[in-house]
N, C-alpha and C positions, 0 to 999 in steps of 0.2 A: 458559867456564861456560855450561851450557845452562839455559834457562828451563823452566817447567812444560810448555810446549807442545813441547819438544824442538827448538826452533829456536835455532841458535847466535846468540850476542850479536853484533849488528851485521850479521847476514845479512839481505839484502833478498829476500823470497820472489819479488817481481815480477822482480827481476834474474835470479834463479835460473831462473825459468820461461822468460824470454827466452833465457838461455844454453842451456837444454836443447833449444831449438828452432832452434839455429843452422843445422842442416842444411836446414830449410825455407827460410830466407833464401837460402842458397846455391843451393838447387834453383830457387827463384823467379828468382834472378838469372840462372842458366843458361837458364831458359825464356825470359826477356826477351831475352837475347842471341840465342837462336835465332830468336825472332820478329823482332828487328832485322835479322838476316841475311836472313830471308825477305823482309822489307820492302825491303831494298836490292836483292835479286834481282829484285823486281817492283815498281818504283816506282809504276807506274800503279795497280796493285791497292792499294798502300799509300795512295795519294792518295784513292782511292775510299773506303777504310776510314776515313780521316781525315774525309772529308766526311760519311759516315754517322754517325760519332761526334758530330761537331759538330751535325749535323742532329737527332740524337736528343736532345742536350742542349737545343737551342733549342726543339724541340717540347715537351719536358717542362717547360721554363721557361714557355713560352707557355700551356700548359694550366693550370699552377699560377696564373699571373697572371689567366687568365680566370675560374678558380674564385674567386680572391680578389676580382675585380671585383664579383661578385654578393654579396659579404659586406660591402662598404662601404655606408655609409648616405647618402652624398651623391652627387648626379648628376654633379658635376664630377669627383670622384675615380673614380666608376664608369667614365666615358668614358676617363679617362687610363689606368687599369689595363686596361680592355677593349681599347683601341686598341693598347697595348703588348703585351698577351698575344696578340692576333690577329696582330700583325706578326711576333712571334717564332714563333708556330705556323705561319704561312704560309711563313716563311723555312725552318723545319725541314722542312716537307713538300716545299718546292721542292728542298732538298738531296737528298731521297730520290727525287724524280721525275726530276730531271736533274742527276746528280752531276757530269757533265763541265762543264756551264755553271756550276754552283755552284763548282767548283774554279777556273774562270777568274775569277769575281767575288772569291772569297776570296783568291786569289793577289794580285790587284790591291790588295785591302784590306791584305794582309800587307805588300806593298811600301810602301804609303803609311804604315802604322803604323811600320815600321822606319825610314823616312826621318824621320818626325816625332820618334820616340823618340831617334834618333841626334842630330838637331839640338838637342833639349832637353838631352841629356847633354853635348854640346859646350858649350852655353850655360852650364849649371850649372858645368861644370869650369872654364871661363874666368873665371867670377865667384867661384870659390872661391880661398881663400888657398893659397899653396904648401905650407903645412903640412897641408892637407887631402888631399894626394895628387892634385892637379888633373891632373897628367900622365896618370895611369891613367884618370881619368874622361873626359878629352878623347880619349884613345886608344880607350877603349871606345865612345865616341860616334861617332868617325870610322869604326870598324869596323862598327857597327850601321848608320850612314848609308850606307856604301858597299855593304853587303849589300843594303839596300833598293833602292839605285840599280841594282845588278846584276840583282836580281829584276825591277825595273820595265823595264829595257832588254830583257830576254828575254821579257817578257809580250807576248801570251798564249801563245806557243809553249811556255813552260816550265810551264804550269799543270798539266800531267799528271804532273809529277815533283817540283816544289818541295815541296809538302805531304807527299809520300811520303818525301822525304829527311829532312824535319824529324821525321816520325814514327819513321823508322828510327834516326836519331841519338838521339832521346829514349829509345827502347827500349834501345839499347845502353848509354847512360850510366846509365839506371836499373838495368840488369842488372849492370854493374860495381859500382854503388853497393851493391846488395843483397849481392853476393858479398863485397865488402870488409867490409860490416857484419857478415855472418854469421861470417866468419873472425875478425874482431876480437872479437866476442862469445864465440866459442869459446875464445879465448886468455885471457879474463878469469877470474880466480879467484873464489871464492865471495864475497869481500869487495870485489870490484871491482878487485883487483890483477891484474897480468899474471903468469900462471903461467910458470915457467921449467923447462926440462927438468932433472930431478934435484933440484928444490927444491919444498918444500911451500909453498903460499901462506901469507903471514904474516897 
């Protein structure tokens, strides 16, 4: 039964809008897959692109904090925000001026972060009860920690490709995710049910 607006009962216009654009999600996924392939083909360039992206984010954050520093009313808070913003802005500029050296520093920080995160996951897993899936938590922690150790052992020689690999893998995973989402949305019927060949959606 249709209402006065001509919209079917139970039909979600937002869901219908998303479903009508399933092709855009698939196209975006394909584009990300291609970018991931390009990144894998030239890991050094992908690493530099990662550094520029991180630098741009840090520079933008630093500028925002510097602007905010001049809006606070106390000297103590002003210096905290100003120092933080200046540090972020300088780090962002440094990434643009010397991306190779920045990649060395960031790869070392990445290794340290993975080791610390892996150790924390192992600790949390060992302190969890068996019903909490502690085995999976410990296994994930061991994998993360070992990844950090491998990156640290290869440092600084691996600095020109580690960040590039992470960017390439991330692009490929995002690409597959968008493709899967677009195809799943395409199969949904008007009421959120899955359409089957030869059957009208209920």
